[in-house]
C-alpha positions as CSV (number, residue, x, y, z in Angstrom):
1,H,101.8,-17.0,18.9
2,L,101.9,-20.3,19.7
3,T,99.3,-22.1,16.8
4,R,100.5,-25.7,16.5
5,L,100.5,-28.4,19.2
6,T,102.4,-31.3,18.0
7,L,101.9,-34.1,21.6
8,S,102.6,-37.3,19.5
9,G,103.7,-40.5,20.9
10,N,104.3,-38.7,23.6
11,V,102.4,-41.5,25.5
12,L,100.6,-39.1,27.7
13,N,97.2,-40.7,29.7
14,D,93.8,-39.2,30.5
15,T,95.2,-37.2,33.7
16,A,98.1,-35.3,31.7
17,V,95.0,-34.8,28.5
18,K,93.1,-33.5,31.2
19,M,95.5,-31.3,32.4
20,L,96.6,-30.1,28.9
21,V,92.2,-29.4,28.2
22,E,92.4,-27.5,31.2
23,T,94.8,-25.0,29.2
24,L,94.1,-25.3,26.2
25,A,90.8,-24.0,27.5
26,M,92.8,-21.0,29.0
27,V,94.6,-20.4,26.4
28,K,92.7,-19.6,22.9
29,N,96.0,-19.7,20.3
30,I,96.1,-23.3,19.6
31,R,94.0,-23.8,16.6
32,H,95.9,-26.8,15.2
33,L,96.9,-29.7,18.5
34,D,98.2,-33.9,17.2
35,L,97.8,-35.9,19.9
36,S,97.9,-39.7,17.9
37,D,100.1,-42.6,18.8
38,N,98.7,-41.8,22.3
39,P,97.6,-44.2,24.8
40,I,94.8,-42.5,25.6
41,T,91.5,-44.2,27.3
42,F,87.4,-43.0,26.9
43,V,88.3,-41.5,30.1
44,G,90.6,-38.4,27.6
45,I,88.7,-38.9,25.3
46,E,85.6,-37.7,26.6
47,V,87.8,-34.3,28.6
48,V,88.6,-34.1,24.9
49,A,84.7,-34.2,23.7
50,Q,83.3,-32.0,26.5
51,H,86.2,-29.7,25.5
52,L,85.1,-29.4,21.2
53,K,81.7,-29.3,22.1
54,H,83.0,-25.5,23.6
55,D,85.7,-24.8,21.7
56,N,85.6,-22.6,18.5
57,R,89.5,-22.4,17.8
58,L,90.3,-25.9,16.7
59,L,91.2,-26.0,13.4
60,T,92.3,-29.6,13.2
61,L,92.7,-32.0,16.0
62,N,94.7,-35.4,15.7
63,L,93.8,-38.9,16.8
64,H,95.2,-40.9,14.6
65,N,96.1,-44.6,17.0
66,A,95.1,-42.4,20.4
67,I,91.9,-43.9,21.1
68,N,93.5,-47.2,23.3
69,G,90.7,-50.3,23.4
70,D,89.4,-52.7,22.2
71,V,87.4,-52.6,19.2
72,R,84.8,-54.1,20.9
73,S,85.2,-52.5,24.4
74,L,82.0,-50.7,25.9
75,D,83.4,-47.7,27.3
76,K,85.8,-47.3,23.7
77,V,82.1,-47.0,21.7
78,N,80.9,-44.8,24.6
79,G,84.0,-42.7,24.5
80,L,84.0,-42.7,20.3
81,R,79.9,-41.1,20.2
82,L,80.0,-39.5,23.1
83,L,82.6,-37.2,20.0
84,A,79.9,-37.7,18.5
85,S,78.2,-35.5,19.8
86,C,80.4,-33.1,20.6
87,L,80.8,-32.5,16.8
88,E,77.3,-32.8,16.0
89,E,77.3,-28.9,18.2
90,N,81.0,-28.1,16.8
91,R,81.4,-25.3,13.9
92,C,85.4,-25.1,13.9
93,L,86.6,-28.0,13.6
94,E,87.3,-28.6,10.2
95,E,89.8,-31.7,10.3
96,L,89.3,-35.4,12.8
97,D,91.9,-37.6,12.1
98,I,91.2,-40.5,14.3
99,S,92.7,-43.3,12.4
100,R,94.4,-46.5,12.9
101,C,92.0,-46.5,16.7
102,E,90.6,-50.0,14.8
103,L,86.7,-48.5,15.5
104,S,84.1,-51.2,15.6
105,D,80.6,-50.6,13.5
106,E,78.8,-49.0,16.1
107,C,81.6,-45.6,16.4
108,G,81.3,-46.1,12.9
109,E,77.6,-45.1,13.3
110,A,78.2,-42.5,15.6
111,L,80.6,-41.0,12.8
112,G,78.1,-41.3,10.1
113,S,75.2,-40.0,12.1
114,M,77.2,-37.4,13.0
115,L,78.0,-36.1,9.6
116,E,74.8,-35.7,8.4
117,W,75.3,-32.5,11.3
118,N,78.5,-31.0,11.0
119,N,79.2,-30.0,8.1
120,C,83.0,-28.3,9.0
121,L,85.7,-31.9,8.4
122,K,86.3,-31.4,5.6
């Protein structure tokens, strides 16, 4: 069974991410998802975040250089806040790579708060 899905650098947009996440909800064996180097905006991050809120199978998520938008963009900040909020409830994800996403101080605060609740991430 396929357990690792790497879609790095495939220029996946928010619509593609939404369709992928809908498929992941049905495919129960994916444990590692790599969406790095894709132009994902707040819309796509919102979809991923909502999936993580209820997913109890995904162990690693790579969003390296994948969260687009101006570092101070309200949409980007809200997207990361939502992601952090959903990860507070996720007790399965062990690794999250959000490197090279140019996060603001507000995003860092939201992620730091999430780490107080989620002790599964390494």
